[in-house]
Backbone as JSON, one array per atom type, in Angstrom:
{
  "sequence": "MVPGISSDMEERLLATLDRSVTDVTADTFADLDFALLNGADDEARLLGIEMRGPGEATIVVTDRTRPIGRLSIEVGGRDNLLFFDNRAWSGNCFGNMRVLGSDCVLFFNDIADAYVALPDVYMRSSQQFLFWGRGASAVGCSIELEGTGQGIAIGDDALISSGVWIRNYDMHAMHDLDTGLRITRPPVDTIIERHVWLGQDAMLLNCERIGMGSIIGARALVKGVLPPRVVAAGTPARIIRERVSWGRDTYGMTGAERIAIGLAEHPGR",
  "N": [[161.09, -62.43, 138.23], [161.3, -64.5, 136.04], [163.21, -67.52, 135.86], [166.76, -67.05, 135.36], [166.81, -64.38, 134.58], [168.85, -61.64, 134.91], [169.36, -59.6, 137.92], [169.72, -56.98, 137.28], [168.52, -56.62, 134.64], [165.99, -57.58, 135.29], [165.15, -55.58, 136.94], [165.18, -53.45, 135.11], [163.42, -54.15, 133.16], [160.98, -54.23, 134.72], [160.81, -51.58, 135.43], [159.98, -50.48, 132.9], [157.68, -51.82, 132.17], [155.06, -50.8, 132.75], [151.51, -50.14, 133.72], [150.27, -49.01, 131.5], [151.23, -50.36, 129.44], [151.36, -53.25, 129.9], [149.85, -55.99, 131.86], [151.62, -57.47, 133.2], [153.51, -58.23, 136.06], [155.96, -58.25, 138.64], [155.16, -60.65, 140.04], [153.6, -62.13, 138.48], [154.41, -64.59, 137.19], [155.03, -66.18, 139.3], [154.13, -68.58, 140.58], [154.55, -70.74, 138.85], [155.63, -73.43, 137.0], [158.77, -74.01, 135.51], [160.56, -74.83, 132.6], [163.95, -75.21, 131.69], [165.93, -74.93, 128.79], [168.89, -75.45, 126.72], [168.84, -74.84, 124.2], [170.21, -76.32, 122.25], [169.4, -78.84, 122.49], [167.3, -81.83, 122.0], [164.76, -81.25, 122.84], [164.36, -78.45, 122.54], [164.25, -78.37, 119.77], [161.99, -79.76, 119.23], [159.92, -78.17, 120.12], [160.2, -76.3, 118.13], [162.41, -74.48, 117.82], [165.36, -73.47, 116.55], [168.59, -73.17, 117.18], [171.62, -71.33, 116.61], [175.23, -70.42, 116.04], [178.02, -68.96, 117.65], [177.63, -68.15, 120.25], [175.78, -68.28, 123.33], [172.61, -69.13, 124.93], [169.85, -69.34, 127.15], [166.8, -71.12, 127.06], [163.69, -70.49, 128.35], [160.67, -72.07, 129.16], [157.14, -72.27, 129.78], [155.59, -74.5, 129.25], [156.88, -77.58, 128.35], [156.07, -79.21, 126.28], [154.33, -78.01, 124.44], [154.22, -76.75, 121.21], [156.1, -73.86, 119.92], [156.29, -72.68, 117.51], [157.92, -71.82, 114.69], [161.16, -70.96, 114.95], [164.22, -69.46, 114.17], [167.21, -68.86, 115.43], [170.08, -66.96, 115.94], [172.92, -66.68, 117.86], [175.33, -64.55, 119.25], [176.75, -63.61, 121.49], [176.98, -63.99, 125.16], [175.13, -65.48, 127.98], [172.55, -64.91, 127.42], [168.99, -64.76, 127.4], [165.87, -66.31, 126.4], [162.51, -66.24, 126.88], [159.42, -67.95, 127.03], [156.14, -67.73, 127.52], [154.42, -70.31, 126.86], [152.09, -71.69, 127.56], [149.45, -71.62, 126.46], [149.75, -71.46, 123.82], [149.35, -71.66, 120.26], [151.07, -72.39, 118.5], [151.92, -70.66, 116.68], [153.92, -68.75, 116.12], [156.49, -67.32, 114.29], [159.83, -66.74, 112.98], [162.98, -65.01, 112.45], [165.8, -64.55, 114.26], [168.5, -62.44, 115.46], [170.88, -62.24, 117.82], [173.44, -60.42, 118.85], [174.82, -59.56, 121.07], [175.52, -59.77, 124.57], [173.95, -60.78, 127.74], [171.25, -60.45, 126.95], [167.72, -60.21, 126.71], [164.79, -61.76, 125.37], [161.48, -61.61, 125.81], [158.66, -63.19, 125.66], [155.28, -63.03, 126.15], [152.05, -64.67, 126.9], [150.7, -65.38, 123.95], [148.56, -66.95, 123.07], [146.12, -67.88, 120.79], [146.9, -66.01, 118.8], [148.65, -64.88, 115.84], [151.94, -64.54, 115.15], [154.47, -63.11, 113.25], [157.87, -62.6, 112.67], [159.96, -61.57, 110.58], [162.56, -60.51, 110.77], [164.51, -60.02, 113.37], [166.8, -58.1, 115.0], [169.2, -57.71, 117.2], [171.56, -55.7, 118.12], [173.54, -55.03, 120.17], [174.6, -55.29, 123.62], [172.86, -56.23, 126.72], [170.31, -55.64, 126.11], [166.74, -55.59, 125.51], [163.61, -57.31, 124.4], [160.36, -57.11, 124.61], [157.27, -58.81, 124.33], [153.92, -58.43, 124.35], [150.94, -59.78, 126.04], [148.6, -61.36, 123.97], [149.34, -59.88, 121.76], [149.72, -59.51, 118.3], [151.11, -60.07, 114.99], [151.36, -59.63, 111.59], [153.47, -59.21, 110.09], [156.34, -58.24, 111.23], [159.49, -56.39, 111.5], [162.26, -55.96, 113.47], [164.86, -53.85, 114.92], [167.42, -53.33, 116.92], [169.6, -50.99, 118.43], [172.41, -50.03, 120.47], [173.77, -50.26, 123.69], [171.93, -51.54, 126.53], [169.43, -50.64, 125.65], [165.8, -51.06, 124.73], [162.84, -52.6, 123.35], [159.41, -52.45, 123.71], [156.48, -54.16, 123.12], [153.17, -53.61, 123.59], [150.34, -55.17, 125.34], [147.81, -56.92, 123.45], [148.47, -55.76, 121.03], [148.31, -54.97, 117.54], [149.71, -55.59, 114.65], [150.42, -54.85, 111.43], [151.39, -56.1, 108.1], [154.72, -55.87, 106.88], [155.75, -53.98, 108.63], [158.27, -52.01, 110.16], [160.46, -51.64, 112.9], [162.57, -49.53, 114.26], [164.95, -48.56, 116.76], [166.58, -46.49, 116.33], [168.29, -43.91, 114.22], [169.46, -45.18, 112.28], [172.32, -44.89, 110.25], [174.77, -42.29, 111.29], [174.44, -38.86, 110.8], [176.21, -35.93, 110.05], [176.69, -32.49, 110.69], [178.28, -30.5, 108.42], [179.52, -28.06, 108.68], [180.0, -27.66, 111.53], [180.76, -30.02, 112.39], [179.2, -31.46, 114.15], [177.3, -34.12, 115.35], [174.16, -34.72, 113.99], [171.91, -36.43, 114.13], [169.76, -38.39, 116.44], [170.72, -40.19, 119.51], [170.27, -43.69, 120.1], [166.97, -44.9, 121.29], [164.73, -46.13, 123.82], [161.95, -47.94, 122.79], [158.64, -47.77, 123.28], [155.76, -49.36, 122.85], [152.4, -48.74, 123.72], [149.58, -50.64, 125.36], [147.14, -52.11, 122.98], [147.63, -50.93, 120.64], [147.48, -50.15, 117.12], [149.23, -50.81, 114.33], [149.71, -49.8, 111.17], [149.83, -51.23, 107.68], [153.2, -51.55, 106.35], [154.13, -49.39, 107.99], [156.61, -47.35, 109.52], [158.6, -47.29, 112.5], [160.9, -45.03, 113.61], [163.4, -44.29, 115.62], [161.51, -43.79, 117.56], [159.9, -43.07, 120.63], [157.64, -43.45, 122.21], [154.24, -44.76, 121.76], [151.08, -43.98, 122.53], [148.47, -45.81, 124.48], [145.89, -47.42, 122.6], [146.08, -46.09, 120.27], [146.15, -45.41, 116.59], [148.17, -46.16, 113.76], [148.76, -44.9, 110.56], [148.89, -46.47, 107.4], [152.15, -46.89, 105.89], [153.14, -44.91, 107.2], [155.58, -42.75, 108.89], [157.02, -42.85, 111.91], [158.26, -40.85, 114.5], [159.69, -39.7, 117.63], [157.21, -39.0, 120.0], [153.88, -40.11, 120.52], [150.51, -39.44, 121.74], [148.05, -41.08, 123.53], [145.16, -42.76, 122.24], [144.8, -41.69, 119.54], [144.77, -40.96, 115.91], [147.39, -41.26, 113.65], [149.11, -40.4, 110.79], [150.94, -40.38, 107.73], [154.1, -38.87, 106.2], [156.42, -37.08, 107.54], [154.59, -38.79, 110.31], [151.67, -37.34, 111.49], [149.18, -36.22, 113.78], [145.93, -36.76, 112.91], [143.41, -37.2, 113.86], [141.69, -37.21, 116.97], [140.7, -38.67, 120.14], [139.93, -41.43, 119.46], [139.78, -44.84, 118.79], [140.26, -48.34, 118.11], [138.71, -51.62, 117.42], [139.12, -55.14, 117.37], [136.94, -56.7, 116.62], [135.07, -56.24, 113.73], [132.81, -54.85, 114.0], [132.7, -53.26, 116.2], [134.11, -51.98, 119.48], [135.05, -54.01, 122.04], [134.03, -54.47, 125.57], [136.29, -55.05, 127.06], [138.26, -54.07, 125.68], [137.82, -51.4, 125.74], [138.18, -50.86, 128.51], [140.99, -51.59, 128.43], [142.31, -49.35, 127.41], [141.59, -47.29, 129.06], [139.12, -46.19, 128.94], [137.04, -47.04, 130.51], [136.37, -48.32, 133.79], [138.33, -50.86, 135.28], [137.03, -53.76, 136.69], [138.2, -55.01, 138.6], [139.83, -53.36, 140.04]],
  "CA": [[160.09, -62.62, 137.08], [161.45, -65.82, 135.56], [164.41, -68.0, 136.15], [167.73, -66.78, 134.49], [167.01, -63.05, 134.26], [169.76, -60.91, 135.92], [168.68, -58.69, 138.64], [169.72, -55.66, 136.62], [167.71, -56.73, 133.66], [164.73, -57.53, 135.92], [164.87, -54.12, 137.37], [164.98, -52.58, 133.97], [162.13, -54.61, 132.61], [159.78, -53.87, 135.52], [160.63, -50.17, 135.29], [159.56, -50.04, 131.66], [156.42, -52.38, 131.95], [153.85, -50.22, 133.53], [150.12, -50.64, 133.41], [149.96, -48.55, 130.16], [151.97, -51.36, 128.5], [150.95, -54.69, 130.1], [149.44, -56.49, 133.17], [152.7, -58.27, 133.71], [154.15, -57.67, 137.21], [156.99, -59.28, 139.22], [154.67, -61.82, 140.62], [152.79, -62.84, 137.35], [154.77, -66.1, 136.94], [155.58, -66.73, 140.5], [153.58, -69.96, 140.88], [154.54, -71.53, 137.59], [156.73, -74.31, 136.74], [159.49, -73.63, 134.3], [161.54, -75.74, 131.9], [165.06, -74.63, 131.2], [166.55, -75.61, 127.81], [170.03, -74.93, 126.4], [168.75, -74.45, 122.89], [170.9, -77.3, 121.42], [168.76, -80.19, 122.67], [166.11, -82.13, 121.16], [163.46, -80.55, 123.32], [164.02, -77.01, 121.83], [163.95, -78.58, 118.34], [160.6, -80.3, 119.12], [159.27, -76.79, 120.17], [160.32, -75.38, 116.87], [163.49, -73.54, 117.95], [166.68, -73.87, 115.89], [169.62, -72.4, 117.61], [172.9, -71.65, 115.91], [176.18, -69.4, 116.37], [179.06, -69.33, 118.68], [177.2, -67.79, 121.53], [174.92, -69.17, 124.33], [171.26, -68.6, 125.35], [168.93, -70.28, 127.92], [165.48, -70.85, 126.76], [162.8, -70.82, 129.54], [159.28, -72.22, 128.73], [156.18, -72.7, 130.74], [155.18, -75.84, 128.82], [157.91, -78.01, 127.55], [155.48, -79.97, 125.28], [153.6, -77.23, 123.6], [155.13, -76.09, 120.23], [156.15, -72.39, 119.97], [156.0, -72.34, 116.12], [159.3, -72.16, 114.09], [162.01, -69.82, 115.18], [165.62, -69.63, 113.79], [167.93, -67.98, 116.36], [171.47, -66.94, 115.88], [173.27, -65.96, 119.07], [176.7, -64.3, 119.3], [177.23, -63.36, 122.9], [176.76, -65.14, 126.27], [174.24, -65.15, 129.09], [171.14, -64.47, 126.82], [167.72, -65.5, 127.91], [164.57, -66.32, 125.77], [161.44, -66.67, 127.71], [158.15, -67.99, 126.35], [154.99, -68.25, 128.15], [153.64, -70.93, 125.89], [151.13, -72.66, 128.15], [148.13, -71.86, 125.75], [150.13, -71.13, 122.44], [148.78, -72.57, 119.26], [152.22, -72.78, 117.52], [151.79, -69.53, 115.55], [155.02, -67.81, 116.08], [157.53, -67.67, 113.38], [160.73, -65.75, 112.82], [164.49, -65.15, 112.38], [166.32, -63.54, 115.19], [170.01, -62.38, 115.55], [171.24, -61.7, 119.12], [174.86, -60.38, 118.68], [175.34, -59.24, 122.18], [175.41, -60.62, 125.8], [172.9, -60.44, 128.66], [170.05, -59.74, 126.34], [166.33, -60.88, 127.1], [163.51, -61.69, 124.67], [160.36, -62.06, 126.68], [157.35, -63.38, 124.92], [154.2, -63.37, 126.82], [151.02, -65.63, 126.37], [149.97, -64.88, 122.72], [147.41, -67.68, 122.9], [146.04, -68.24, 119.41], [147.44, -65.05, 117.94], [149.62, -65.1, 114.96], [153.16, -63.74, 115.36], [155.51, -63.27, 112.3], [158.91, -61.76, 112.81], [160.87, -61.85, 109.6], [163.95, -60.35, 111.02], [164.83, -59.44, 114.63], [168.36, -57.93, 115.04], [169.6, -57.17, 118.66], [173.09, -55.53, 117.71], [174.28, -54.68, 121.36], [174.38, -56.16, 124.87], [171.84, -55.87, 127.73], [169.07, -55.31, 125.29], [165.48, -56.4, 125.62], [162.47, -57.25, 123.52], [159.22, -57.65, 125.41], [156.0, -59.02, 123.44], [152.82, -58.5, 125.35], [149.84, -60.62, 125.9], [147.67, -61.32, 122.93], [149.76, -59.11, 120.72], [149.72, -60.16, 117.11], [151.96, -59.4, 113.96], [151.34, -60.34, 110.32], [154.8, -59.23, 109.72], [157.01, -57.05, 111.91], [160.8, -56.6, 111.65], [162.71, -55.13, 114.62], [166.39, -53.76, 114.86], [167.73, -52.62, 118.26], [170.88, -50.43, 118.62], [172.63, -49.31, 121.86], [173.74, -51.06, 124.91], [170.82, -51.17, 127.43], [168.18, -50.07, 124.98], [164.82, -51.99, 124.54], [161.6, -52.42, 122.68], [158.24, -53.27, 124.5], [155.23, -54.27, 122.47], [152.19, -53.75, 124.61], [149.36, -56.13, 125.34], [146.94, -56.81, 122.44], [148.84, -54.86, 119.84], [147.91, -55.35, 116.21], [150.81, -55.14, 113.89], [150.16, -55.22, 110.12], [152.44, -56.7, 107.51], [155.63, -54.95, 106.43], [156.17, -52.91, 109.68], [159.61, -51.99, 110.68], [160.66, -50.74, 114.24], [164.01, -49.33, 114.6], [165.06, -47.61, 117.86], [167.64, -45.36, 116.12], [168.23, -43.26, 113.03], [170.52, -45.88, 111.33], [173.76, -44.28, 110.18], [174.89, -41.05, 111.75], [174.51, -37.77, 109.98], [176.85, -34.71, 110.77], [176.68, -31.0, 109.98], [179.73, -30.28, 107.79], [180.21, -26.79, 109.1], [180.37, -27.67, 112.92], [181.23, -31.32, 112.8], [178.4, -32.02, 115.21], [176.26, -35.14, 114.92], [172.69, -34.1, 114.16], [170.99, -37.47, 114.43], [169.64, -38.65, 117.8], [171.21, -41.54, 119.74], [169.17, -44.73, 120.2], [166.02, -44.7, 122.51], [163.75, -47.14, 124.13], [160.71, -47.67, 122.0], [157.72, -48.39, 124.03], [154.29, -49.27, 122.39], [151.62, -49.19, 124.8], [148.66, -51.61, 124.95], [145.96, -52.02, 122.12], [147.97, -50.02, 119.5], [147.39, -50.88, 115.73], [150.26, -50.37, 113.38], [149.18, -50.16, 109.79], [150.74, -51.81, 106.86], [154.38, -50.83, 106.01], [154.52, -48.34, 108.84], [157.91, -47.4, 110.05], [158.98, -46.5, 113.68], [162.38, -44.83, 113.59], [163.77, -43.53, 116.63], [160.3, -43.53, 118.14], [159.99, -43.25, 121.9], [156.46, -44.04, 122.81], [153.01, -44.6, 121.2], [150.18, -44.1, 123.57], [147.54, -46.82, 124.16], [144.69, -47.39, 121.73], [146.45, -45.33, 119.02], [146.29, -46.07, 115.24], [149.19, -45.52, 112.91], [148.27, -45.32, 109.24], [149.66, -47.49, 106.48], [153.3, -46.28, 105.41], [153.53, -43.8, 108.13], [156.83, -42.82, 109.46], [156.72, -42.26, 113.22], [159.31, -40.52, 115.31], [159.26, -39.06, 118.87], [156.2, -39.44, 121.02], [152.39, -39.93, 120.07], [149.73, -39.7, 122.82], [147.02, -42.19, 123.49], [143.87, -42.65, 121.38], [144.82, -40.79, 118.23], [145.22, -41.59, 114.58], [148.42, -40.66, 112.99], [149.29, -40.86, 109.36], [151.74, -39.51, 106.84], [155.6, -38.97, 106.53], [156.32, -37.73, 108.85], [153.36, -38.97, 110.84], [151.09, -36.27, 112.22], [147.89, -36.54, 114.27], [144.89, -36.37, 111.96], [142.15, -37.4, 114.6], [141.9, -37.48, 118.44], [139.68, -39.28, 120.69], [139.49, -42.39, 118.69], [140.42, -46.07, 118.95], [139.78, -49.39, 117.3], [138.41, -52.96, 117.93], [139.46, -56.38, 116.62], [135.78, -57.03, 115.85], [134.78, -55.26, 112.55], [131.55, -53.92, 114.31], [132.77, -52.29, 117.33], [134.96, -52.4, 120.5], [134.6, -54.83, 123.36], [134.23, -53.75, 126.92], [137.66, -55.24, 127.66], [139.12, -53.08, 124.87], [137.67, -50.06, 126.31], [138.94, -50.91, 129.76], [142.45, -51.51, 128.4], [142.71, -48.05, 126.87], [141.51, -46.21, 130.0], [137.8, -45.59, 128.69], [136.14, -47.65, 131.53], [137.15, -48.82, 134.88], [138.53, -52.21, 135.43], [136.07, -54.1, 137.81], [139.1, -55.64, 139.71], [140.87, -52.33, 140.55]],
  "C": [[160.21, -64.11, 136.67], [162.79, -66.17, 135.82], [165.47, -67.42, 134.96], [167.93, -65.35, 134.13], [167.88, -62.45, 135.37], [168.92, -59.94, 136.81], [168.71, -57.34, 138.02], [168.61, -55.69, 135.46], [166.27, -56.81, 134.16], [164.19, -56.22, 136.16], [164.44, -53.23, 136.11], [163.68, -52.9, 133.3], [160.82, -53.99, 133.43], [159.74, -52.37, 135.54], [159.91, -49.71, 134.04], [157.98, -50.67, 131.67], [155.37, -51.89, 132.88], [152.5, -50.52, 133.06], [149.69, -50.0, 132.06], [150.28, -49.47, 129.11], [151.29, -52.76, 128.64], [150.45, -54.91, 131.59], [150.6, -57.24, 133.81], [153.35, -57.47, 134.92], [155.32, -58.61, 137.6], [156.6, -60.51, 139.84], [153.88, -62.65, 139.72], [153.15, -64.23, 137.27], [155.35, -66.7, 138.13], [155.31, -68.09, 140.89], [153.77, -71.01, 139.68], [155.85, -72.32, 137.5], [157.47, -73.99, 135.43], [160.24, -74.83, 133.81], [162.68, -74.9, 131.33], [165.78, -75.5, 130.23], [167.75, -74.97, 127.34], [169.97, -74.53, 124.87], [169.37, -75.4, 121.69], [170.29, -78.66, 121.63], [167.57, -80.54, 121.86], [164.76, -81.49, 121.58], [163.2, -79.39, 122.61], [163.69, -77.31, 120.39], [162.52, -78.94, 118.26], [159.73, -79.0, 119.29], [159.25, -76.04, 118.99], [161.3, -74.4, 116.99], [164.73, -74.17, 117.42], [167.67, -72.85, 116.38], [171.07, -72.57, 116.9], [173.86, -70.31, 116.4], [176.94, -69.79, 117.42], [178.73, -68.99, 120.18], [176.28, -68.8, 122.45], [173.68, -68.41, 124.71], [170.64, -69.68, 126.23], [167.65, -70.01, 127.46], [164.58, -71.4, 127.96], [161.36, -70.93, 128.95], [158.37, -72.6, 129.99], [155.5, -74.02, 130.46], [156.14, -76.44, 127.81], [157.38, -78.91, 126.39], [154.75, -79.38, 124.24], [154.5, -76.55, 122.55], [154.94, -74.61, 120.16], [155.7, -72.0, 118.45], [157.38, -72.8, 115.41], [160.18, -70.79, 114.08], [163.48, -70.15, 114.89], [166.36, -68.47, 114.45], [169.33, -68.04, 116.35], [171.97, -66.12, 117.11], [174.85, -65.85, 118.85], [177.33, -64.22, 120.53], [176.81, -64.42, 123.96], [175.67, -64.48, 127.22], [172.99, -64.55, 128.66], [170.0, -65.34, 127.32], [166.53, -65.27, 126.8], [163.5, -66.96, 126.59], [160.11, -66.72, 126.83], [157.13, -68.62, 127.19], [153.99, -68.95, 127.36], [152.55, -72.0, 126.38], [149.83, -72.76, 127.26], [148.38, -71.5, 124.29], [149.49, -72.19, 121.35], [149.92, -72.87, 118.12], [152.38, -71.78, 116.4], [152.83, -68.5, 115.58], [156.24, -68.23, 115.22], [158.45, -66.42, 113.16], [162.25, -66.13, 112.74], [165.0, -64.07, 113.37], [167.77, -63.68, 115.27], [170.14, -61.75, 116.79], [172.72, -61.72, 119.15], [175.45, -60.2, 120.11], [175.24, -60.13, 123.37], [174.42, -60.01, 126.82], [171.74, -59.69, 128.08], [168.8, -60.73, 126.72], [165.28, -60.63, 125.89], [162.51, -62.37, 125.38], [159.08, -62.01, 126.03], [156.2, -63.86, 125.89], [153.16, -64.24, 126.31], [150.34, -64.85, 125.15], [148.63, -65.75, 122.35], [147.3, -68.18, 121.35], [146.27, -67.15, 118.25], [148.6, -65.59, 116.99], [150.72, -64.07, 115.02], [154.26, -64.08, 114.32], [156.51, -62.19, 112.51], [160.01, -62.04, 111.84], [162.28, -61.67, 110.03], [163.92, -59.48, 112.45], [166.3, -59.3, 114.94], [168.53, -57.06, 116.18], [171.15, -57.05, 118.39], [173.93, -55.28, 119.08], [173.97, -55.64, 122.53], [173.48, -55.43, 125.7], [170.71, -55.23, 127.13], [167.85, -56.18, 125.7], [164.47, -56.2, 124.54], [161.36, -57.84, 124.29], [157.95, -57.66, 124.34], [154.84, -59.15, 124.54], [151.72, -59.6, 125.03], [148.74, -60.49, 124.86], [148.14, -60.51, 121.82], [150.01, -60.04, 119.35], [150.56, -59.44, 115.99], [151.83, -60.21, 112.59], [152.71, -60.26, 109.83], [155.62, -57.89, 110.22], [158.48, -57.34, 112.15], [161.33, -55.61, 112.67], [164.36, -54.97, 114.6], [166.61, -52.71, 116.05], [169.26, -52.13, 118.33], [171.01, -49.68, 119.94], [172.58, -50.21, 122.96], [172.71, -50.58, 125.93], [169.53, -50.73, 126.9], [167.19, -51.49, 124.91], [163.58, -51.53, 123.75], [160.56, -53.12, 123.47], [157.16, -53.08, 123.51], [154.12, -54.56, 123.45], [151.18, -54.94, 124.33], [148.41, -55.92, 124.1], [147.18, -55.76, 121.33], [148.6, -55.59, 118.52], [148.8, -54.72, 115.17], [150.57, -55.8, 112.42], [151.49, -55.78, 109.37], [153.48, -55.51, 106.99], [156.17, -53.89, 107.3], [157.71, -53.09, 110.09], [159.71, -51.07, 111.9], [162.08, -50.68, 114.44], [164.22, -48.11, 115.73], [166.12, -46.39, 117.53], [167.59, -44.91, 114.65], [169.1, -43.86, 112.02], [171.82, -45.12, 111.3], [173.63, -42.76, 110.67], [174.95, -39.97, 110.65], [175.27, -36.53, 110.74], [176.8, -33.49, 109.9], [178.22, -30.73, 109.5], [180.34, -29.02, 108.28], [180.76, -26.96, 110.65], [180.92, -28.95, 113.31], [180.48, -32.05, 113.69], [177.47, -33.13, 114.55], [174.81, -34.65, 114.98], [171.61, -35.13, 114.3], [170.96, -37.8, 115.96], [170.27, -39.92, 118.16], [169.98, -42.38, 119.97], [168.32, -44.47, 121.5], [165.37, -46.09, 122.75], [162.56, -46.89, 123.43], [159.7, -48.49, 122.69], [156.25, -48.09, 123.35], [153.27, -49.7, 123.36], [150.43, -50.24, 124.38], [147.6, -51.22, 123.89], [146.32, -50.8, 121.24], [148.02, -50.98, 118.18], [148.4, -50.01, 114.95], [149.84, -50.77, 112.22], [150.23, -50.74, 109.01], [151.9, -50.85, 106.4], [154.82, -49.56, 106.77], [156.01, -48.5, 109.39], [158.17, -46.66, 111.39], [160.37, -46.37, 113.74], [162.67, -43.76, 114.66], [162.64, -43.03, 117.47], [160.29, -43.9, 119.73], [158.76, -43.89, 122.54], [155.21, -43.71, 121.79], [152.07, -44.88, 122.17], [149.07, -45.13, 123.23], [146.38, -46.42, 123.34], [145.0, -46.55, 120.43], [146.46, -46.16, 117.84], [147.29, -45.35, 114.55], [148.83, -45.94, 111.49], [149.29, -46.08, 108.42], [150.85, -46.31, 106.07], [153.48, -45.01, 106.05], [154.86, -43.86, 108.61], [156.73, -42.08, 110.75], [158.01, -42.05, 113.96], [158.9, -39.97, 116.58], [158.28, -39.86, 119.69], [154.78, -39.09, 120.48], [151.63, -40.19, 121.41], [148.72, -40.78, 122.58], [145.69, -41.75, 122.76], [143.83, -41.63, 120.37], [145.12, -41.65, 116.93], [146.33, -40.69, 114.09], [148.8, -41.12, 111.66], [150.28, -39.76, 108.74], [153.12, -39.65, 107.06], [156.08, -37.71, 106.41], [154.96, -37.72, 109.33], [152.93, -37.73, 111.69], [149.64, -36.72, 112.57], [146.87, -35.89, 113.41], [143.39, -36.46, 112.75], [142.53, -37.67, 116.0], [140.51, -38.05, 118.92], [139.06, -40.51, 119.85], [140.35, -43.62, 118.95], [139.95, -47.17, 117.88], [139.51, -50.6, 118.15], [138.7, -54.09, 116.95], [138.17, -56.78, 115.92], [135.55, -55.96, 114.83], [133.67, -54.26, 112.99], [131.67, -53.08, 115.42], [133.97, -52.84, 118.3], [134.43, -53.18, 121.64], [134.75, -54.02, 124.54], [135.71, -53.89, 127.48], [138.84, -54.33, 126.91], [139.04, -51.7, 125.3], [138.38, -49.95, 127.64], [140.57, -50.75, 129.55], [143.0, -50.18, 128.0], [142.22, -46.8, 127.75], [140.01, -45.57, 129.74], [136.67, -45.99, 129.67], [137.06, -48.23, 132.66], [137.18, -50.28, 134.94], [137.79, -52.62, 136.62], [137.06, -54.64, 138.87], [139.92, -54.58, 140.34], [140.05, -51.24, 141.39]]
}
């Protein structure tokens, strides 16, 4: 896919990123020129990236002159990779990231003019990944990943409102005092398919998948799996309407949006 990704991590990503999530494939970036930065050089700082911590990470960009925004990244482990397809970016990506493990990948696709604010991204283990889809935007999204080998994928054209939290696990373990058994679930992969809208202050907690085109209400608590093209709201979130989606334009959905969520045939397929 891009330089520096291990074969195991590339295989893992490609197995996760199907057409319901993104148009990215193994060949998407095959013909591009890449610049590899070590995070401690002036070029990285000019792009808006500040690296700190005892660990190491390679930064891969598709345009070494176009600013990314302002990112503060703390790295604890080794052999980590941050990829930014920043050829058309407007410098609107801001955030704080902590990568404690090794062999982790943060993969940011082309966001173009989108605004992406990530107040806190916390990757606690090794061999984890965060994928950010083409054109996906976030007014304020915090992410926490637990579990070796686990990942979070934000699909193409996602719209994430302010105050949203995505955690792929139930935080601290709970145990049944009679049996001694743990009653909380282990960490999962969290996959948000393309063109999903997460309302203000929504929390995804041990959420496995949200189907394409779905809408999550403000302050909803989402666990498990939600199907495509539904509205879910409440704590815990429940489906309150089916056969519905949304458009970025106030007055309706575009043809491209309808194609993205499977309501129309893509002319090139």
